[in-house]
C-alpha positions, 0 to 999 in steps of 0.5 A: 297553724295555717299560713292563711289564718288570721291571727291576733297576738296579745302580749302579757307583760312580766306583771301578768297584765295584758299590754294595750298594744295591738296590730302590726307592731305587736306582730313584729314583736311576737315574731322577733321574740319567737325567733330570738328564743329559737335561735338560742335554743334550737339553732347552732352556729355564730353569726349565722346558724342552722337547726340541730338535732334535739331529742325533744323535737321531731318532724311535727315540731320542725314543720310547725317552726317552718310554718311560723317562719313563712307566716311571719314573713308573709304577714310582717316581712320578718325573716330570721336572717340569723339562720344560715343563708346557705341552709335557707338556700338548700331548702329552697334551691338545693346546694350551693354551686359556687364554692366561694359562697359556700365557704363564706357561709361556713365562715359566718357559721364559725365563731370569730376565733375559729373564723380567723384561723380558717381564713388564715389557712385558706390564704395561698401562702399559708403553711405554719397554721396547719400545725397549730393547736388551734387549727388541729382542734377545729379539725378535730371538732368537725371530725376531720380525718383527712391530713389537711395541707395547702393543696387540699384545704379548699376541698376539705373546708367545702366538705366540712361546710356541707357536713355542717350546713346541709347534712347534719340539719338535713331532716329539718331542711326536709321538714321546711322545704315543703312549707317553703313552697309558697316562698318561691313566689317571693324568691325566684332565684338565689339572688332574691334571697341574697337581696333580702338578707342584705336588705334586712341587716341593719347598718347605721347608714340604713337606719338613718335613711329610715328616719323621716322627720320634717323639723319646723324650728331650729330647735327641732332641726338641732334635735334631729341632728343630735339623734342622727349623730347618736345613731351613727355612734352606735355599735351593731348590738346597740343599733339593733336594740334601738331599731327594736325600740322603734319598730319592735324588730332588730331587722329593717322591715319597715320603710320609714320611721316617722319623727314627731317632734314634742315640745315639752318645756313644761316638763323636767328632764326627769319626765322627758323621754322619747316615746316609740309607737311601733305600729306606725312606726313613729317616734315622739322625739322631744325638741328640748335637748340643749346638747347631744349628751342629753339626748344620748343619756336618755336613749342610753337609759331606754336601751338599758331596759330589759323590755318596753311596753307597747305604747300604741293601740 
């Protein structure tokens, strides 16, 4: 695949039928599903991950994955921020020169428990943590052969970070560096890359800012208020799920989500439901919710579904 090629994606559902949706919403969904699979199968780490060596993937396969990353970003704005910022920085600009940024990137690579132990060890007054079983197990996991003390903890963690984020995935970085040449037109310096990661990461406040609704009646104003309240109540996982329902991506890669109010008084609550059109994107929001709990229940049921079929052509 060449990044200049025009590609039309079609999705086959679980029944083997072709979904009717085409266009940008489908493109977002395809890239989102692809990177979800890659993240689980080919990347290692926690909040942020790096590629790891597998016997069944070599240079051609990693080059192809790099091509897909570039193609997805150029066509839809989708960028897999699950990949360690430090690793992408390494592909584009070389190693970090800022020690604090390197350590921060490494902490996101660690699990929550490991992260907390290392944060404790990095504190200026840390002492007992170095003798704890948890700390020793982490050092053993990363094959550290240095006697770690308060005097050298920063240096050791930086060395381990470079080992995990640069050295181990070096062959994959080499495969991607050449493919990333075109991205340098979009990321002229590391600050541009930082800005992209920050922009794409959803928060409750950011998602609410995307909502573009113009209620004309009191009922519509009240339902829009219910919906924003619902967004504020969501944890990170459900927030991403809602964003994916509305835009076909868990990342913020759209400028707005248009709200289309639907008055379906002739329908019972059993047939009433919000309908998302991901290509716009837009959301058909019923204006007949009598209270917040009704809206919350309907959206909760939607987000529990394993998949959604595209609703727009």
